[in-house]
C-alpha positions in Angstrom: 52.3 -33.2 64.1 51.2 -30.7 66.7 49.2 -28.7 64.2 47.5 -31.9 62.9 46.6 -32.9 66.4 45.0 -29.5 67.1 42.8 -29.8 64.1 41.2 -27.1 62.1 38.3 -24.8 63.0 35.4 -24.3 60.4 35.9 -21.6 57.8 34.6 -20.4 54.5 31.3 -21.8 53.2 31.2 -24.4 56.1 31.4 -21.6 58.6 28.6 -19.6 56.9 26.4 -22.7 57.1 27.1 -23.0 60.8 26.3 -19.4 61.5 22.7 -20.2 60.4 22.2 -22.4 63.4 20.0 -20.9 66.1 22.7 -21.9 68.6 25.4 -19.8 66.9 25.3 -16.2 68.2 27.9 -13.5 67.8 31.2 -15.2 67.4 30.4 -18.8 68.2 28.0 -21.4 69.7 26.4 -20.7 73.0 24.7 -22.7 75.7 21.0 -22.4 76.4 21.8 -20.8 79.8 24.5 -18.3 80.5 27.6 -20.4 81.4 30.8 -18.8 82.6 33.8 -21.3 82.3 34.9 -20.5 85.8 33.5 -18.6 88.8 34.4 -14.9 89.0 36.5 -15.5 92.1 38.4 -18.4 90.5 41.3 -17.1 88.4 42.9 -19.5 85.8 46.2 -19.0 87.7 44.6 -20.3 91.0 43.0 -23.2 89.2 46.3 -24.2 87.6 48.1 -23.9 90.8 45.7 -26.2 92.6 45.8 -28.6 89.6 49.5 -29.2 90.0 49.0 -29.7 93.7 46.1 -32.1 93.3 45.0 -34.8 95.7 47.6 -37.6 96.0 44.7 -40.0 95.3 44.0 -38.4 92.0 45.6 -41.5 90.3 45.0 -45.1 91.3 47.6 -46.7 93.5 47.5 -50.0 91.6 46.9 -51.3 88.1 43.2 -51.1 87.3 41.3 -54.4 86.9 39.5 -55.0 83.6 37.8 -57.5 81.3 38.9 -58.0 77.7 35.7 -58.7 75.8 36.0 -59.9 72.3 34.2 -57.2 70.4 34.6 -58.8 67.0 32.6 -61.8 68.1 30.1 -60.3 70.4 27.0 -62.5 70.0 24.4 -60.9 72.3 20.8 -60.3 71.3 20.1 -57.5 73.7 21.9 -54.2 73.4 25.4 -54.3 75.0 27.5 -51.4 76.1 31.2 -51.8 76.7 32.9 -48.9 78.6 36.6 -48.2 77.8 37.1 -45.8 80.6 36.4 -42.0 80.7 33.8 -41.2 78.0 34.6 -43.8 75.4 32.3 -46.8 74.8 31.1 -49.3 72.3 27.4 -50.2 71.7 26.2 -53.3 70.0 22.5 -52.9 69.0 20.3 -54.3 66.2 23.4 -56.0 64.8 25.1 -52.6 64.4 28.4 -51.5 66.0 28.4 -48.0 67.4 31.5 -46.3 68.8 31.3 -43.1 70.9 34.2 -40.6 71.6 37.0 -43.2 71.3 40.4 -42.3 73.0 42.9 -45.1 72.7 46.2 -43.2 72.4 47.1 -43.2 76.0 46.7 -39.5 76.7 44.1 -36.8 76.4 46.0 -33.7 75.4 47.8 -32.2 72.4 51.2 -33.2 73.9 51.7 -36.9 74.5 53.4 -36.5 77.9 50.3 -34.7 79.4 47.1 -36.2 80.8 48.3 -39.8 80.6 45.8 -42.6 81.1 45.9 -44.7 84.2 47.9 -48.0 84.2 45.6 -50.8 83.2 43.0 -48.6 81.5 44.3 -49.0 78.0 43.5 -52.7 77.3 41.9 -51.9 74.0 43.4 -50.6 70.8 41.8 -49.7 67.5 42.9 -53.1 66.2 40.6 -54.8 68.7 37.5 -53.2 67.2 35.3 -54.6 64.6 34.0 -52.6 61.6 32.2 -49.6 63.0 28.9 -48.8 61.4 28.4 -45.5 63.2 31.0 -43.3 65.0 29.4 -40.7 67.2 31.4 -37.7 68.3 29.9 -35.4 71.0 32.4 -32.5 70.9 36.0 -31.7 70.0 37.9 -31.8 73.3 41.0 -34.0 73.4 39.5 -36.4 75.9 36.6 -37.1 73.4 38.0 -36.5 69.9 41.5 -38.1 69.7 43.5 -37.5 66.5 45.6 -40.6 66.7 42.7 -42.9 67.5 40.3 -41.7 64.7 43.1 -41.8 62.2 43.7 -45.5 63.0 40.0 -46.1 62.8 39.6 -44.4 59.5 39.3 -47.6 57.4 37.0 -49.2 59.9 34.4 -46.5 60.1 31.4 -46.5 57.7 29.6 -43.4 58.8 30.3 -40.5 61.3 27.6 -38.5 63.1 28.9 -35.5 65.1 28.1 -32.1 66.5 28.1 -29.1 64.1 31.6 -28.1 63.0 33.5 -31.3 63.8 33.7 -32.1 60.1 36.3 -29.4 59.7 38.7 -31.3 62.0 37.8 -34.7 60.4 38.3 -33.6 56.8 41.6 -31.9 57.7 42.7 -35.3 59.0 41.8 -37.0 55.7 38.2 -38.2 56.2 35.9 -38.1 53.2 33.2 -35.5 53.9 30.5 -37.8 52.4 30.7 -40.1 55.4 30.2 -37.3 57.9 26.8 -36.0 59.0 26.9 -33.0 61.3 23.9 -32.5 63.6 22.4 -29.5 65.4 20.4 -29.8 68.6 17.0 -31.4 68.1 17.9 -32.8 64.7 17.1 -36.5 64.1 18.7 -38.9 61.5 17.5 -42.4 60.6 20.6 -44.6 60.8 18.9 -47.8 59.8 15.4 -49.3 59.4 14.9 -49.3 63.1 17.5 -47.0 64.6 17.2 -43.2 65.0 19.8 -40.7 66.4 18.8 -37.3 67.8 21.2 -34.6 68.9 20.2 -32.8 72.0 21.6 -29.9 74.1 24.5 -30.1 76.6 25.9 -27.4 78.8 29.6 -27.3 78.0 32.0 -25.7 75.5 34.4 -26.6 72.7 37.8 -25.9 71.4 41.2 -27.6 70.8 43.3 -24.4 70.8 43.0 -20.9 72.0 39.7 -20.3 70.2 36.6 -21.7 71.8 32.9 -22.2 70.8 33.7 -22.6 67.0 32.1 -26.1 67.0 29.1 -27.4 68.9 28.8 -29.8 71.8 25.9 -32.2 72.1 24.3 -35.1 73.9 22.7 -37.8 71.8 19.6 -40.0 71.9 19.8 -43.5 70.3 16.4 -45.0 69.8 15.0 -48.2 68.3 11.5 -49.6 68.4 12.5 -51.5 71.6 15.2 -49.5 73.4 16.0 -45.9 74.2 19.5 -44.8 75.2 20.8 -41.4 76.3 24.4 -40.5 75.7 25.2 -37.4 77.7 28.6 -36.3 76.4 30.0 -33.6 78.7 27.5 -31.3 80.4 26.9 -29.2 83.5 23.6 -29.6 85.2 20.7 -27.6 83.7 17.0 -27.7 82.8 17.8 -29.5 79.5 17.9 -32.9 81.2 14.2 -32.6 82.3 13.2 -31.2 78.9 14.8 -34.2 77.2 13.3 -36.6 79.7 9.8 -35.1 79.2 10.1 -35.1 75.4 12.1 -38.3 74.7 12.1 -40.4 77.8 11.8 -42.6 79.6 15.2 -44.2 78.9 16.5 -47.7 79.4 19.9 -46.3 80.3 21.5 -42.9 80.6 25.3 -42.7 80.1 26.2 -39.5 82.1 29.4 -37.8 83.0 30.2 -37.9 86.7 33.9 -36.9 87.0 36.4 -34.1 86.4 34.3 -31.7 88.5 35.5 -28.8 90.6 33.8 -25.9 92.5 35.8 -23.5 90.3 34.0 -24.7 87.2 30.6 -25.9 88.5 28.6 -25.1 85.3 30.4 -27.0 82.7 30.7 -30.4 84.5 28.3 -32.0 86.9 29.0 -32.8 90.5 28.3 -36.5 91.1 25.1 -35.7 93.0 23.9 -33.7 90.0 24.6 -36.6 87.8 22.1 -38.7 89.8 19.6 -35.9 89.7 20.0 -35.6 85.9 19.2 -39.4 85.7 16.0 -38.7 87.6 15.2 -35.8 85.3 15.8 -38.1 82.3 13.4 -40.7 83.7 16.0 -43.5 83.1 15.8 -47.0 84.4 19.6 -47.3 84.7 22.5 -44.9 85.2 26.0 -45.6 83.8 28.4 -43.0 85.3 31.3 -42.2 83.0 34.0 -39.5 82.5 36.1 -41.0 85.2 38.4 -44.0 85.6 41.1 -43.2 83.0 42.4 -39.6 83.1 43.0 -37.0 85.8 41.6 -33.7 84.6 40.5 -32.3 88.0 41.8 -32.4 91.6 39.4 -34.9 93.2 40.4 -38.5 94.1 40.2 -40.6 91.0 37.4 -42.9 92.4 35.5 -40.2 94.2 32.9 -39.8 91.4 31.5 -43.3 91.6 31.5 -43.3 95.4 29.5 -40.1 95.5 27.2 -41.2 92.7 26.3 -44.4 94.5 25.7 -42.6 97.8 23.3 -40.1 96.1 21.7 -42.8 94.0 20.8 -44.8 97.1 19.0 -41.7 98.5 17.1 -41.1 95.3 16.5 -44.8 94.5 18.3 -44.7 91.2 19.7 -48.0 89.8 23.4 -47.7 88.9 25.7 -50.1 87.0 29.4 -49.9 87.6 31.2 -52.1 85.1 35.0 -52.5 84.9 36.6 -51.3 81.8 35.7 -53.8 79.1 32.9 -55.5 81.1 29.6 -55.7 79.1 26.5 -54.0 80.4 23.6 -55.9 78.7 20.2 -54.2 78.8 17.6 -56.4 80.4 20.2 -59.0 81.4 23.5 -57.9 83.1 24.2 -54.8 85.2 27.7 -55.2 86.8 27.9 -53.6 90.2 31.1 -54.7 91.9 33.1 -52.1 93.8 36.2 -52.8 91.7 37.7 -49.4 92.3 38.5 -50.3 95.9 42.1 -51.2 95.1 
């Protein structure tokens, strides 16, 4: 089971195709800017030692509140986004069901006893989901690509769009390669008559085992004739946000990571204040901060990300929505903003 969970890196003809990507250099994919995983004065030993002595507030003191929206009977004309905690969410747009980076197994690690989800954050299961027209996978880390979840969703998913290389994991897990479309940065695919998906850069890394950088990591732009949505995946702050904003913006909503940060790894995840600046760079009307509220992957208090985002957003005049897990954000209609994390 452990080997299956780990997945399988690209090899053979598939690897040779990946090597032709302009983003594949030497032995793997690279970021647009030089991006060390940790600072030179931050050893992995020191990082691990601090992790196991993390803030006592790194997990909620009570069961998280939530809303159980009926996703199978979601009759909303405007685009609706339902956040499942961390970086998993569901989008209903143009009568299509889109699922991004689903993790419903209760943990975000190769071993089930590690990185457990917060109590109250797992109100949804794969059985609660309708047929998924498009599954979007940003990269292959365990908190974004969950073996147990995607296996359970296999019969519900019509098509998969993902970063380069992820098809190797998916076919190893039994998915038909004909339903999988891998995308490089700046590639665009037409999903339906009025829906386009573009892969864009992110500043991060990949890998489910010892080897890193064998698959790509991406952000995505979901566009219709009426709406424009930015899905950030995982990314440290960099110039690509402004480039995307200038080329593809403005956006109706930007879904951006805001948690699991640390001064020891400042280039692969954003500090909350950088998340708000990225929203400004993207020229978005609304910010939905994610990558928090379900797992502890860093040492900060669990609800610190959203508090810091809101403080900076007030300074920069950025509109933020803060839904509970399962509470719909409906573009043009409903932007939940209760401070539900004060528990």
